[in-house]
N, C-alpha and C positions, 0 to 999 in steps of 0.2 A: 346329331352328336353321336359318335361314336361310345357308347359307353361301356367301361369295362366287361364283362361275361360277367367277372367270378362271384361278383354279389349283385343282389338288383339293386335297382338308383333308391339311392337313401339318402336325408341327408346326413347321416354317417358316410355316404360312397362318397357325395358329393364334396364334402370338407376333410376325408382324407386326399384324397384326389389333391384336394388346394394344399393341402400341407407338405402333399408330400414333395409335388413338382415346384411346390413355390419354395423347396427348398434347393432343387438341383439347379435352377433356374437365376438363385441369388447371386448377386457377383460379390465379387471378394470384400470384404468390409463392413456389408450391409447387415446391421441386428435391428431383433426388433421384440418387443415384450407382450407375450398373450394375457399376462393377469397383470395389473397394478395390486402393489400388496398396500394392504387399509392403511399401514403406518409408513408410507415409504416420503418419499420429499417432497413438496408441492415443488410441480411443471407449470409454468406461467404455460407453455404450450406444450402441445399433443400432435403427431400427424398421424392420422390413422388410416393403417392400411387397410384396403378391406377385404374382401374373400377374393374377388376374381382378380385383386389385381395383385395377387400373387404371383398369378402368369406371367404378370412382366413388373417384377417385384427391382426393376433397373430403375422404372418412374415414380415412386414415391422415395426409392433411394438419392437420383437426382436433386429433389425435393430438398430434400436434408440437407444436401451438400450446398446449396444455392443459398439455403437460411444460415447456414453454417457460414458462408462469407459476408453474409450482412450481419454477424456475430449474432444471430438468434438460437440458442439453444434447441433442440426441436427433438426428443425421443421418439420412435415409431412404436405405436401401439395397435398391433394388429393379430391378425389367425381371425379364424370360426370362432371362437370364444368373444368378440367383439363385432360378428357379426350385425350388419344394420334391419335384416330382417325383409330385404328386397327379395330373396330365397325364398322364404316361407309365403308370401303372401302370391309370388310367383303362381305357387302348388296351392295357392285356395288358403292357405291356414294363416286368416289373418288374425286373428285372439294373436295365434303364438307369434306372428308378424310384429305386432304388436308387443308381446313379451319378451322378444327379440332384445327390440330397439331400444326400451324401456332400458332392459340390463344394462346392454350395450354403454347408453349414458349415465349410468350407476357406476359402471367401471371406469369413464372417463372424473367423472367428482370426488374419484380417490386421490386423485393427483391433486385437487382445489387450483386446474387450471382457468387462466380466464379466457383462453383460447384454444378451439380443437380445430383443425385441418384435413379438408377432405380434398382426396383426389378422385372421390366417383361421385358423378352424379346423383345414382343410385341412393349414397350414403346423404347426398346433402337432403334430397326430398323427403325419404324417409325418417331421420334423425329431426329433421324440420317437424314432418308430420308431428312426431308423438315427443315432441319436448316439451316439457312441463312448463307451465307458466311460468313458475319463478325456477328460470334455469337460475345457474350460477355460473355457466360461462358462453361464451360465443361462439356459434358453430359457422364455419364457411368453408367454401372452397380456399387451396392454397392462391386460388388466383389474386382473391380477393386483397389478401394481404401484400402482393408481389403489387397489385396495383398502389393498396393505399403509403407503401414505402418504394415507389418508381426511382424518389432523384434519392435513394440509399445504391440503390441497384446500378441508375447510371452510370457510374461514375466508374464502374466494376469492369463496363463490357465496353468489350473487343470490336471491331470492325467484321462482320460477316456479310460476304458480297453473297445473297441469295436473294431468288425469284422466287414468292411462295403461293400457294392458292392456299386458304384456310378453309377446311373443310370444318361447316355447322353445321350444330341442330339447332331452332329456335320455337320448340312448339309451347314453351311459356316462360314466363318472365325471368326466372333462375337459368336455363340456358341462353335465353337473349343476352344476358348479364354475363356469361361465363365466353360468349362468343365476343363479345366485346370486350370485355377483360383481357383475352386469348392474342386482338389483330392491338389492342391497345398496346401488349408488353411486346410485342413482335416489333411493333411500329418503333418503339423506340431505341432499335438494335440499330446501330449505325450502318448502313449497308445492306439493312433487307428492307425488299423492294414487294409489298401485297398488291396482287394483283386480285382484281376484284371476279368471279366467274360466275354464271349461273347455274350453273349443276352442280355446286359447292354443297348443297344442304342434304342435312341426312332426318333418316324420319325420327320421329320420336323421339324420346329423349338425350337418346345415343343409338352407337349402331351393334348389333348383339350376333350372338351367335344363333336365338330363336325365332328373332324376326331383323335379319340382317339387311342389309341395302339395297334392297333387286338389284340384280345383275346386269340389267340393260343403263339403269341410272348410275349405280358404280361406272360401266365404261364408260357412260356419257360424262361423267365428272373428270376420268385420266386424261379421257381425249380432249377434251376442252383446256383442263393444264398443260398437256401437251404444246397442244395451238397455241397458247397464251403466252409457248417463252418459259414457265414454270419448270425449276430445277426443282422443288420440294413441295411436299402436298403435308400441308400442318394440321395434325389431329386434336383437335382437344381434350379427347378422354381414351384412356387406358382399351377402354373395347373396340373403338372405333380402331385406332390403331391395330390391332388385333386381325381383325376384319379386313382391312385393306393391305395389311404389309406383300400380301402373298402377289401382290399386282406390278410391285416391282418386275419380276417376273417377264410380265408382258410390257410394261414404260417403260422409257428412259427418264425416270423421275425419281426422288428418295421417297420416303415414308416413313416422317417424323413423328414426334407427340411434341408439343409444342415446350414441353419441359425441354427434349433435347437442346432441341435450340436455343432455348433461352441459356440451358448449362453451357453452352460450348461457346457461347457468346460469352461466360463470365470466368471462363476458365474450366469447365466441371464437363469431363467428359467420360461416361459411364460405359463399358461393355454391354449391349444391348443380346444377350444370348438368346432369346425369343426369337431376334429377329434371326439371327444367324441359321440357327436351325431351321427355320424357315424358310429360309432363303436356299436352304441343301437339296429342298423340295423331294426327299427322298426320305418315308418313314427309319429305314434300316440305319440309313446316313445319323438322322440325328439322335437315334437310339444309341451309334455308336459313340458318336458324339459326350452322348454324358453318360457313359461307361464308368469312366475314371473317377464321377464321381457316386454314383448310386449302389459300386458296386462293395463298395467298402461299409456304407450304410445295410449294406446284405438283403439289396435288392437284385433280382433278376432280368434279360429280357425281358420275357415274359410278364412280371406286374410293370414293369415302366412303358412297355410299348402303347398298347392303349391310352396309357394317360397321356404320351405323346401325342396318338392320334384326336385325341379329345379336346387337349389344352390346345396343340399348337397347330395340328393339321383341320380344325375344325371347318 
């Protein structure tokens, strides 16, 4: 991980980087709220934009627009102010991790929601771990809502001729459920053929920068997918998507988040700026591509370059 040298690594540094890069990579039309007012309106559904998902903001935006197609209004709540505490736990600050998770849960309660939806496996696990017994809302991965409403989704779907391998994580029941949900959703799309592969399994709860899928296993997964005639390797999580996108430079196969595939099926397509920049395979070109966005905000190449290296070329 290439951390900017201008400041020592700290929560402030990490969260500032999240804020900046998330703003630069956000698709046109994406908005989110960082703090809900205590006296605001009731919001039956809330979509939580986790900290690290700011690096791939098209993912929650696609989820929100699919929900709109289903006539479900779902504002996005995100930013470091709503961290689940996973980062703090990773650094060994378990007490702070618990406090952070409970602050996030309290923030959700302000809107008196019935359901809070997640796109992140870490958030799923942390909020579940620290949820009070007297919880006032249901918290789940957004894939569960799509499964519950599959009959509403199916009439919206158009045919997609895809032959896909689904990358999975199955180290606990929650991740197994996510894997089943993703395959069920993709299997409902006309024209999508799911091909079973022996090397599709990733380590732990999800692929990540600090403990990525080993390179030999990653290569084996892509080689097998190509040998099976797949045209797409589908990722269940934004972190897996980030790790594996660069493999498009080596193999004739697309890497897509499952929500991108579902979005395409129901007529929702959003620019994937992260992928576009990573496939330039050149940090300087990526910085130049972002310059029209960051210069009006007062940032310089020297400030943005380490963020691009850290977030996109990790």
